Wavefront OBJ file of the C-alpha trace (Angstrom):
o trace
v 66.762 89.447 56.360
v 68.531 92.212 54.412
v 71.765 91.498 56.300
v 71.859 87.845 55.231
v 71.062 88.692 51.603
v 73.865 91.268 51.446
v 76.323 88.886 53.076
v 75.542 86.126 50.586
v 75.731 88.559 47.687
v 79.111 89.857 48.833
v 80.502 86.343 49.264
v 79.227 85.398 45.815
v 80.946 88.424 44.338
v 84.209 87.644 46.108
v 84.156 84.025 44.971
v 82.998 84.589 41.399
v 85.548 83.856 38.651
v 88.636 81.671 38.585
v 91.149 84.487 38.956
v 89.951 85.797 42.306
v 92.447 88.190 43.946
v 93.926 87.642 47.402
v 91.729 89.671 49.767
v 93.215 88.363 53.002
v 90.629 85.695 53.752
v 93.059 82.833 54.316
v 95.272 84.822 56.664
v 92.415 86.103 58.787
v 90.685 82.731 58.999
v 93.869 81.124 60.308
v 94.621 83.829 62.849
v 93.972 83.343 66.555
v 90.944 85.387 67.681
v 91.665 88.103 70.208
v 90.373 87.586 73.727
v 88.017 90.141 75.142
v 88.617 90.543 78.866
v 85.719 92.995 79.007
v 83.461 89.972 79.014
v 84.677 89.509 82.599
v 82.440 91.775 84.667
v 83.280 90.513 88.173
v 86.613 89.329 89.616
v 86.469 87.538 92.982
v 89.621 86.789 94.989
v 89.383 84.281 97.858
v 92.447 84.404 100.076
v 93.129 81.317 102.216
v 96.057 80.649 104.537
v 99.447 79.042 104.900
v 99.732 76.018 102.641
v 102.482 75.190 100.140
v 101.748 73.626 96.760
v 103.450 70.275 97.420
v 101.801 70.159 100.848
v 98.266 69.962 99.375
v 98.574 69.408 95.608
v 101.826 67.461 95.385
v 99.999 64.444 93.924
v 97.736 66.351 91.488
v 97.776 64.700 88.035
v 99.693 66.695 85.441
v 101.163 69.128 87.969
v 104.813 69.608 88.894
v 104.404 67.858 92.212
v 106.277 65.552 94.524
v 106.961 63.069 91.766
v 109.032 65.706 89.976
v 111.316 66.425 92.926
v 114.887 65.189 92.650
v 116.740 63.408 95.445
v 118.779 66.556 95.992
v 115.635 68.685 96.304
v 114.144 66.296 98.863
v 117.271 66.164 101.050
v 117.342 68.576 103.994
v 120.674 69.902 105.247
v 121.741 70.832 108.730
v 122.959 74.339 109.569
v 126.545 73.318 108.786
v 125.576 72.412 105.215
v 125.731 68.646 105.741
v 122.765 66.292 105.207
v 120.705 65.657 108.320
v 120.857 62.065 109.527
v 117.127 62.288 110.299
v 114.546 65.041 110.305
v 114.591 67.067 113.545
v 111.898 66.235 116.110
v 108.908 68.551 116.402
v 109.207 70.536 119.618
v 106.596 71.957 121.963
v 103.598 69.645 122.206
v 104.688 67.712 119.122
v 102.953 67.500 115.732
v 99.392 68.013 116.865
v 97.303 70.693 118.512
v 95.694 69.915 121.862
v 92.256 69.995 120.201
v 93.152 67.412 117.536
v 91.539 63.926 117.656
v 94.757 62.296 118.810
v 98.145 63.499 120.001
v 101.495 62.962 118.266
v 104.139 63.891 120.825
v 107.653 65.182 120.300
v 109.045 61.785 121.237
v 107.003 60.117 118.493
v 108.558 62.418 115.848
v 112.173 61.542 116.599
v 114.230 59.588 114.075
v 112.040 60.348 111.058
v 113.727 59.688 107.682
v 115.139 62.756 105.921
v 112.550 62.980 103.119
v 109.088 64.340 102.359
v 106.343 62.181 103.859
v 102.577 61.766 103.931
v 101.052 63.084 107.145
v 97.989 60.924 106.483
v 99.931 57.701 105.868
v 98.114 54.979 107.887
v 101.500 53.409 108.579
v 102.871 56.746 109.778
v 101.346 59.543 111.837
v 97.938 58.941 110.227
v 96.663 62.491 110.801
v 94.052 63.840 108.416
v 92.720 67.042 106.925
v 90.643 67.537 110.083
v 93.778 68.120 112.222
v 94.943 71.649 113.064
v 98.516 70.470 113.769
v 101.404 72.543 115.075
v 101.806 76.037 113.587
v 105.151 76.481 111.816
v 107.373 79.555 111.725
v 106.812 81.547 108.532
v 108.659 84.847 108.723
v 110.394 87.114 106.249
v 114.036 86.262 106.821
v 113.376 82.666 107.863
v 111.694 81.962 104.529
v 114.719 83.275 102.614
v 117.096 81.242 104.756
v 115.015 78.105 104.189
v 114.845 78.663 100.426
v 118.652 78.930 100.418
v 119.034 80.490 96.995
v 116.454 78.191 95.426
v 117.744 74.873 96.788
v 114.911 74.679 99.357
v 117.102 72.444 101.519
v 117.184 74.381 104.804
v 113.497 74.265 105.690
v 113.991 71.860 108.576
v 117.164 73.591 109.757
v 115.532 77.004 110.152
v 112.070 75.989 111.303
v 110.701 75.892 114.835
v 108.714 72.781 113.899
v 111.503 70.393 112.936
v 110.505 67.710 110.455
v 106.884 68.868 110.287
v 107.928 71.123 107.382
v 108.310 68.088 105.089
v 104.782 66.750 105.658
v 102.093 66.645 102.989
v 98.528 65.442 102.520
v 96.679 63.444 99.902
v 94.719 66.448 98.669
v 92.433 64.338 96.484
v 90.121 64.132 99.497
v 89.457 67.896 99.302
v 86.407 69.445 97.674
v 88.708 72.096 96.157
v 90.758 69.342 94.491
v 87.622 68.312 92.581
v 86.991 71.929 91.620
v 90.597 72.253 90.431
v 90.054 69.201 88.214
v 87.079 70.928 86.599
v 88.804 74.256 85.948
v 92.454 75.438 86.072
v 95.122 74.733 88.673
v 98.236 76.942 88.493
v 101.300 74.943 89.557
v 103.866 77.726 89.167
v 102.279 80.366 91.418
v 104.504 81.882 94.144
v 103.689 83.955 97.203
v 104.397 87.582 96.368
v 106.648 88.250 99.337
v 108.909 86.161 101.526
v 107.572 85.219 104.928
v 104.186 85.450 106.528
v 100.600 86.589 106.296
v 101.027 90.229 107.305
v 103.404 91.127 104.484
v 101.679 88.983 101.865
v 98.311 90.588 102.545
v 99.954 93.964 102.034
v 101.557 92.683 98.840
v 98.169 91.507 97.552
v 96.806 95.056 97.542
v 99.856 97.223 96.793
v 102.762 94.994 95.656
v 104.765 96.720 98.355
v 106.048 96.478 101.898
v 104.577 98.884 104.469
v 106.758 101.473 106.187
v 106.807 102.178 109.923
v 107.125 105.953 110.163
v 107.228 106.078 113.961
v 110.361 103.922 114.122
v 111.983 105.948 111.338
v 111.337 109.118 113.373
v 112.413 107.601 116.689
v 114.675 104.575 116.070
v 115.992 104.704 119.635
v 112.647 104.212 121.370
v 111.631 101.513 118.916
v 115.069 99.961 118.436
v 113.845 96.483 119.333
v 111.540 96.541 116.297
v 114.564 96.338 114.012
v 115.757 92.875 113.015
v 119.466 92.069 113.273
v 120.393 91.126 109.712
v 123.642 89.961 108.162
v 125.432 91.931 105.459
v 123.793 89.778 102.763
v 120.455 91.433 103.615
v 118.567 88.131 103.529
v 119.625 86.211 106.641
v 119.349 86.831 110.356
v 122.314 87.087 112.705
v 122.572 83.877 114.704
v 122.744 84.092 118.477
v 126.038 82.587 119.742
v 123.966 80.408 122.088
v 121.977 78.892 119.208
v 122.218 75.089 118.912
v 124.721 74.175 116.216
v 122.528 71.404 114.820
v 118.800 71.354 114.102
v 118.745 67.961 115.812
v 119.630 69.700 119.066
v 117.013 72.438 118.958
v 115.433 75.323 117.084
v 117.677 78.209 115.970
v 118.088 81.344 118.079
v 118.671 84.775 116.566
v 120.105 88.030 117.846
v 116.817 89.765 117.013
v 114.143 88.468 114.643
v 111.555 91.211 114.836
v 108.997 93.104 112.758
v 111.101 95.567 110.726
v 113.982 95.570 108.281
v 116.976 97.753 109.211
v 115.460 100.474 106.981
v 112.083 100.369 108.770
v 109.883 98.356 106.403
v 107.341 96.115 108.126
v 107.920 92.481 107.183
v 106.567 90.470 110.113
v 103.248 90.736 111.910
v 102.290 94.246 113.002
v 98.899 95.400 114.184
v 96.550 97.778 112.347
v 96.387 101.384 113.571
v 92.583 101.143 113.520
v 90.119 98.779 115.139
v 89.728 95.895 114.920
v 93.267 95.447 116.211
v 94.822 93.388 118.984
v 96.188 96.683 120.347
v 93.413 98.507 122.150
v 93.077 102.317 122.155
v 95.296 104.317 124.457
v 93.640 105.949 127.439
v 91.558 108.898 126.234
v 92.100 107.972 122.574
v 89.388 107.677 119.920
v 88.048 104.140 120.566
v 88.059 103.441 116.836
v 91.875 103.612 116.815
v 94.632 101.372 118.164
v 97.349 102.641 120.486
v 99.866 104.121 118.028
v 102.590 104.190 120.680
v 102.731 100.405 120.860
v 105.893 99.114 119.162
v 103.980 96.623 117.038
v 101.272 99.042 115.874
v 102.105 99.965 112.292
v 101.967 103.637 111.397
v 99.016 104.523 109.117
v 99.985 103.994 105.497
v 99.669 106.611 102.784
v 100.836 104.853 99.622
v 98.736 103.861 96.624
v 96.886 100.546 96.736
v 94.786 98.762 94.143
v 91.599 100.118 95.728
v 92.737 103.684 95.028
v 93.248 102.895 91.348
v 89.892 101.144 91.083
v 88.110 104.076 92.724
v 89.799 106.550 90.381
v 88.619 104.457 87.419
v 85.038 104.292 88.784
v 85.305 100.523 89.218
v 83.358 99.212 92.209
v 85.294 97.133 94.735
v 85.175 95.782 98.279
v 87.080 93.721 100.828
v 84.725 91.320 102.634
v 86.084 90.011 105.949
v 84.414 87.094 107.689
v 83.074 88.094 111.143
v 84.310 91.707 110.698
v 81.287 93.410 112.262
v 80.884 90.837 115.032
v 84.480 91.455 116.096
v 83.967 95.227 116.030
v 80.800 94.826 118.089
v 82.396 92.380 120.531
v 79.806 89.709 119.701
v 81.945 87.218 117.764
v 81.273 83.624 118.838
v 84.055 81.674 120.518
v 86.237 79.936 117.983
v 85.934 82.476 115.138
v 89.710 83.108 115.387
v 89.536 86.473 113.614
v 92.983 87.629 112.494
v 93.546 91.384 112.693
v 96.653 91.407 110.512
v 94.758 89.746 107.654
v 92.868 92.970 106.897
v 95.363 94.958 104.772
v 93.188 97.972 103.932
v 92.737 98.604 107.669
v 96.312 99.899 107.744
v 95.661 102.767 105.281
v 94.854 106.339 106.235
v 92.398 106.722 103.357
v 90.390 103.869 104.911
v 90.450 105.257 108.452
v 87.357 105.111 110.683
v 84.869 107.789 109.739
v 85.813 107.955 106.065
v 83.263 107.307 103.367
v 85.748 104.974 101.681
v 85.835 102.702 104.719
v 82.070 102.246 104.891
v 81.881 101.715 101.141
v 84.760 99.303 100.661
v 85.501 97.466 103.943
v 82.472 95.221 104.274
v 81.332 92.637 106.779
v 81.421 89.112 105.394
v 79.361 87.904 108.344
v 80.073 85.087 110.763
v 80.652 81.987 108.631
v 80.545 84.228 105.565
v 76.762 84.618 105.701
v 76.688 88.294 104.666
v 79.106 87.690 101.802
v 77.068 84.726 100.581
v 73.876 86.805 100.766
v 75.435 89.396 98.440
v 76.569 86.602 96.109
v 73.062 85.175 95.931
v 71.566 88.610 95.333
v 74.010 89.380 92.509
v 75.349 92.401 94.406
v 79.104 91.778 94.359
v 81.258 94.731 93.285
v 83.303 94.439 90.093
v 86.403 93.547 92.112
v 85.699 91.576 95.279
v 88.149 90.241 97.851
v 86.949 87.702 100.406
v 88.877 86.821 103.552
v 87.295 83.938 105.488
v 87.296 84.170 109.280
v 90.246 82.472 110.962
v 88.514 79.195 111.727
v 87.714 78.777 108.017
v 90.965 79.971 106.431
v 92.983 76.688 106.747
v 95.819 78.197 108.838
v 97.682 75.472 110.817
v 97.511 75.787 114.577
v 94.043 77.327 114.812
v 92.301 75.896 111.730
v 92.322 72.604 109.863
v 92.274 72.094 106.105
v 88.898 70.383 105.998
v 86.755 73.141 107.533
v 88.117 75.820 105.233
v 87.963 73.516 102.228
v 84.263 72.850 102.734
v 83.544 76.510 103.424
v 85.325 77.778 100.313
v 83.758 75.042 98.168
v 80.344 76.154 99.455
v 81.177 79.756 98.516
v 82.128 78.554 95.026
v 78.805 76.753 94.722
v 76.974 79.976 95.552
v 79.113 81.915 93.066
v 78.304 79.390 90.329
v 74.600 79.937 91.003
v 74.887 83.705 91.265
v 73.225 86.018 88.724
v 76.747 87.317 88.049
v 78.351 83.938 87.304
v 78.181 84.122 83.484
v 80.709 86.988 83.494
v 82.698 86.105 86.614
v 86.280 85.026 87.262
v 87.295 83.597 90.654
v 90.843 83.170 91.942
v 91.429 81.024 95.023
v 94.918 81.184 96.428
v 96.857 81.244 99.700
v 98.701 84.127 101.270
v 101.896 82.101 101.769
v 103.337 78.642 102.379
v 102.925 78.638 106.171
v 106.466 77.339 106.617
v 105.832 74.110 104.668
v 108.507 72.856 102.264
v 108.024 72.954 98.486
v 110.536 71.603 95.984
v 110.297 74.290 93.252
v 112.797 77.159 93.368
v 111.135 80.592 93.365
v 112.200 82.901 90.523
v 114.796 85.480 91.542
v 112.988 88.794 91.856
v 113.438 91.833 94.093
v 114.153 92.226 97.811
v 110.578 91.350 98.806
v 110.151 88.146 96.839
v 108.743 86.049 95.351
v 108.760 83.453 98.085
v 107.696 79.814 98.120
v 105.246 78.160 95.732
v 101.589 78.046 96.758
v 98.374 76.670 95.212
v 96.126 78.815 93.013
v 92.877 77.920 91.247
v 91.209 79.882 88.451
v 87.483 79.187 88.311
v 85.246 80.785 85.700
v 83.041 80.085 82.692
v 86.089 81.476 80.852
v 88.680 79.244 82.567
v 90.290 76.376 80.693
v 88.716 73.100 81.747
v 90.720 70.319 83.347
v 93.902 72.310 82.838
v 97.184 72.682 84.714
v 98.725 76.070 83.972
v 102.538 76.099 84.190
v 102.875 79.866 83.600
v 104.997 81.643 86.245
v 102.767 83.752 88.510
v 102.983 85.437 91.895
v 100.448 87.097 94.195
v 100.674 90.316 92.187
v 99.505 88.414 89.097
v 96.056 89.051 90.565
v 96.867 92.770 90.435
v 98.152 92.363 86.883
v 94.852 90.783 85.853
v 92.773 93.500 87.537
v 95.005 96.192 86.039
v 94.716 94.796 82.522
v 90.986 94.127 82.692
v 90.094 97.616 83.925
v 92.889 99.523 82.122
v 94.447 100.821 85.342
v 97.884 102.353 85.867
v 100.481 99.775 86.870
v 101.368 99.879 90.564
v 105.084 100.707 91.025
v 105.747 97.498 92.949
v 104.374 95.369 90.104
v 106.688 97.087 87.642
v 109.583 96.802 90.080
v 109.052 93.051 90.373
v 108.911 92.493 86.623
v 111.966 94.688 86.032
v 113.889 92.669 88.623
v 112.865 89.363 87.057
v 114.026 90.546 83.630
v 117.286 91.877 85.093
v 117.851 88.408 86.566
v 117.358 86.748 83.190
v 113.734 85.673 83.660
v 110.388 86.609 82.152
v 107.919 88.952 83.860
v 105.151 87.240 85.804
v 101.948 86.372 83.978
v 98.560 88.008 84.527
v 96.520 84.755 84.733
v 95.094 85.142 81.214
v 96.955 81.989 80.124
v 94.431 80.134 82.283
v 91.534 81.515 80.241
v 89.789 80.358 77.090
v 87.726 83.376 76.167
v 84.975 83.158 73.545
v 85.888 84.634 70.198
v 85.351 88.359 70.396
v 83.194 89.828 67.631
v 82.555 93.554 67.304
v 79.031 92.963 66.009
v 77.937 96.378 67.201
v 79.702 97.946 64.213
v 77.651 95.959 61.664
v 75.122 97.841 59.525
v 74.896 100.758 57.084
v 77.237 103.746 57.406
v 77.150 107.050 55.495
v 78.253 110.678 55.418
v 75.284 113.043 55.772
v 76.760 115.566 53.348
v 77.231 112.837 50.722
v 74.087 110.795 51.176
v 74.047 109.422 47.625
v 76.543 106.686 48.507
v 77.532 104.661 51.558
v 78.896 101.504 53.135
v 77.625 98.267 54.547
v 79.880 96.611 57.123
v 79.440 93.077 58.421
v 81.427 91.706 61.415
v 81.654 87.909 61.599
v 83.188 85.432 64.091
v 86.958 85.254 63.916
v 87.048 89.076 63.643
v 86.277 88.966 59.918
v 85.353 92.322 58.389
v 83.155 92.307 55.264
v 82.517 95.571 53.439
v 80.487 96.771 50.476
v 80.878 100.362 49.284
v 78.059 101.594 47.074
v 79.624 104.573 45.307
v 80.448 106.189 41.921
v 83.630 106.803 39.951
v 84.778 110.253 38.814
v 82.828 109.947 35.538
v 79.524 109.296 37.312
v 79.340 105.563 36.699
v 78.011 103.461 39.537
v 80.645 101.380 41.317
v 80.166 98.539 43.752
v 83.370 97.888 45.705
v 83.594 94.903 48.026
v 86.149 93.107 50.123
v 87.047 91.158 53.215
v 89.619 91.752 55.931
v 89.940 91.812 59.706
v 88.948 94.000 62.629
v 90.782 94.372 65.937
v 89.980 96.766 68.776
v 87.865 99.027 66.572
v 90.322 99.206 63.657
v 89.381 97.410 60.414
v 91.177 96.925 57.112
v 90.122 95.233 53.876
v 91.402 94.838 50.335
v 88.634 95.871 47.904
v 87.793 94.545 44.465
v 85.667 96.167 41.749
v 83.524 93.775 39.697
v 82.616 94.941 36.158
v 80.955 93.372 33.130
v 77.753 92.205 34.735
v 74.317 92.681 33.148
v 70.850 92.819 34.663
v 68.969 89.486 34.841
v 68.099 87.523 32.781
v 71.238 88.584 30.890
v 73.591 88.105 33.887
v 76.534 85.805 33.052
v 79.144 85.095 35.775
v 81.739 84.306 33.130
v 81.582 87.875 31.829
v 82.506 89.442 35.170
v 85.966 90.972 35.510
v 87.327 91.656 38.997
v 89.855 94.414 39.433
v 91.990 94.796 42.545
v 90.819 98.249 43.525
v 92.821 99.125 46.654
v 92.682 99.258 50.448
v 89.998 100.569 52.780
v 90.750 101.282 56.453
v 88.028 102.094 58.955
v 88.608 103.402 62.479
v 85.555 103.155 64.745
v 85.478 105.681 67.586
v 82.234 104.236 68.983
v 79.068 102.485 67.829
v 77.892 105.547 65.950
v 81.007 107.192 64.503
v 83.899 106.113 62.302
v 86.450 107.436 59.819
v 87.126 105.689 56.508
v 90.341 106.152 54.541
v 91.362 104.585 51.262
v 94.070 104.274 48.636
v 93.629 103.018 45.039
v 95.626 102.752 41.831
v 92.505 102.480 39.672
v 91.795 105.553 37.552
v 88.645 107.638 37.730
v 88.508 107.552 41.525
v 89.594 111.044 42.470
v 93.181 111.585 43.552
v 93.687 107.955 44.513
v 93.276 108.478 48.263
v 91.020 110.204 50.759
v 89.118 110.135 54.033
v 85.469 110.329 54.951
v 83.739 110.733 58.313
v 80.919 108.239 58.776
v 77.821 107.917 60.920
v 75.893 104.732 61.675
v 72.650 104.807 59.688
v 71.333 101.431 60.828
v 72.411 98.801 63.290
v 70.966 95.345 62.494
v 71.966 93.909 65.881
v 70.397 96.531 68.103
v 71.405 94.835 71.371
v 75.102 94.658 70.503
v 77.603 96.966 72.112
v 80.887 98.285 70.838
v 84.181 97.934 72.711
l 1 2 3 4 5 6 7 8 9 10 11 12 13 14 15 16 17 18 19 20 21 22 23 24 25 26 27 28 29 30 31 32 33 34 35 36 37 38 39 40 41 42 43 44 45 46 47 48 49 50 51 52 53 54 55 56 57 58 59 60 61 62 63 64 65 66 67 68 69 70 71 72 73 74 75 76 77 78 79 80 81 82 83 84 85 86 87 88 89 90 91 92 93 94 95 96 97 98 99 100 101 102 103 104 105 106 107 108 109 110 111 112 113 114 115 116 117 118 119 120 121 122 123 124 125 126 127 128 129 130 131 132 133 134 135 136 137 138 139 140 141 142 143 144 145 146 147 148 149 150 151 152 153 154 155 156 157 158 159 160 161 162 163 164 165 166 167 168 169 170 171 172 173 174 175 176 177 178 179 180 181 182 183 184 185 186 187 188 189 190 191 192 193 194 195 196 197 198 199 200 201 202 203 204 205 206 207 208 209 210 211 212 213 214 215 216 217 218 219 220 221 222 223 224 225 226 227 228 229 230 231 232 233 234 235 236 237 238 239 240 241 242 243 244 245 246 247 248 249 250 251 252 253 254 255 256 257 258 259 260 261 262 263 264 265 266 267 268 269 270 271 272 273 274 275 276 277 278 279 280 281 282 283 284 285 286 287 288 289 290 291 292 293 294 295 296 297 298 299 300 301 302 303 304 305 306 307 308 309 310 311 312 313 314 315 316 317 318 319 320 321 322 323 324 325 326 327 328 329 330 331 332 333 334 335 336 337 338 339 340 341 342 343 344 345 346 347 348 349 350 351 352 353 354 355 356 357 358 359 360 361 362 363 364 365 366 367 368 369 370 371 372 373 374 375 376 377 378 379 380 381 382 383 384 385 386 387 388 389 390 391 392 393 394 395 396 397 398 399 400 401 402 403 404 405 406 407 408 409 410 411 412 413 414 415 416 417 418 419 420 421 422 423 424 425 426 427 428 429 430 431 432 433 434 435 436 437 438 439 440 441 442 443 444 445 446 447 448 449 450 451 452 453 454 455 456 457 458 459 460 461 462 463 464 465 466 467 468 469 470 471 472 473 474 475 476 477 478 479 480 481 482 483 484 485 486 487 488 489 490 491 492 493 494 495 496 497 498 499 500 501 502 503 504 505 506 507 508 509 510 511 512 513 514 515 516 517 518 519 520 521 522 523 524 525 526 527 528 529 530 531 532 533 534 535 536 537 538 539 540 541 542 543 544 545 546 547 548 549 550 551 552 553 554 555 556 557 558 559 560 561 562 563 564 565 566 567 568 569 570 571 572 573 574 575 576 577 578 579 580 581 582 583 584 585 586 587 588 589 590 591 592 593 594 595 596 597 598 599 600 601 602 603 604 605 606 607 608 609 610 611 612 613 614 615 616 617 618 619 620 621 622 623 624 625 626 627 628 629 630 631 632 633 634 635 636 637 638 639 640 641 642 643 644 645 646 647 648 649
């Protein structure tokens, strides 16, 4: 009760009289409240596979989708730079996988108009979200050649799947579409690196490309690992026997392999530890992969986001669907576990036998059952990555969209009912575009990316509702968010990317906070009485109100011993408060009190710096006489805290 009485008394004092001074109320009331990311206690990242934005969300209301593509952006060119008369046919077995409900053969894909098209058009191929389809090439140099400096007009020319690249679905049939309508869909989110899953999983955790030390040491033995690249550094050397036109066949290259000429791994390489598609060498520790295999990546020693989280005492884990079943050799048929989708399994500090591995590389269970159990129990670490098993990750060729969509939507339902939901933020995105065309030009960054545009959803009690976020993001925006929330050092690759964007005349990537609508932050834990023990005859009362308003009353004396009651209002931000104080005089004790007799003098400025909930330093300046030298400081302790459950930031 005392708090409310003091607040009303202070407001009455501030408002009394017609000539009230400016104490900053109008400015602070109109200011935008600061967001408090510390309200986010758990960040969950769900990493799906191989879908471009236009491919799934090209018809999403309010998004920059297919309707925003120009005729020039939709037109695919042949390798000679001229428009293709038709889209190239889809080679191999055609559009569909052998397990799909019906077969669309190569012959049936010939003569298709040179334009984006609906895969699920009843008058066309009429294939749905339950089709696996033909996997498309999605490699480091291919992606750059397809993007063609931002024109995105060589996707068909440099694909191994012909006109399939231009196909899209009506995504409104997806459960995740409905979730995107409820929360935030980012329509300007780009894969962090050019190319495929291997490199983009690495980029997710380190904003870097891995380095193959064995090839650097012995480039002769492992010469075939090194891609043959043109002088521009972004395109592959074409084999002289390659078909001149995409209509005559897929392109052939001199050597499109796993490494750059300076030994960075950019296409699929296998982990040096099990699970890996490369088994142990004879006599080798069975927990390791054969390190002499050309496509086994050397163990990595650089810094990843997990290292920074561990150093900051922030709990974290990577949950992989079917991880333990694959290690045990008991995974059911059809799980389609992908070894190169486990990026921490390439790092020496996560090697078999380390405490870090058992603590941070966790089994998600077949069909995600173990992960869901931890969700339901409220046991997720502060930063949680979830990689669904292959059959549920939406990757073309071995997974359809529908199965993964339903699985991820089910995971979201469990997260929304988790004990941790009230302070949770979930990001669903894809590792890369999977070779599918998208019309938006990626920003020009550094040598690694960004690559093509991909979908991303931000789901949280703090997310903006029914919102399409147009802020430029890339995969490392997830790292930017984690870094900002937990006050971590910035990974070098994140800084490198932003520096490159700025050097190319663009803005740094966002950190996903534009998708959030955080509650007004109020430092209520600082409210109450404050005093200095050596000067216990006077003291302060501070009141923190919504909008970061700071109300103060200082019960003190002037230099002649007369009692003084100083009061004011200002703002507080991140533990630093400031207020302009007034000194009311002329009042008499009731019943002789007369508001008209009160004179209010602009006394000066009070600044308070809070070091924690119990300690602060006050400093002041005044031009009013009889108050010492006109300035000073005083150390304060918290005498009482009316809101005992409140914390301080």
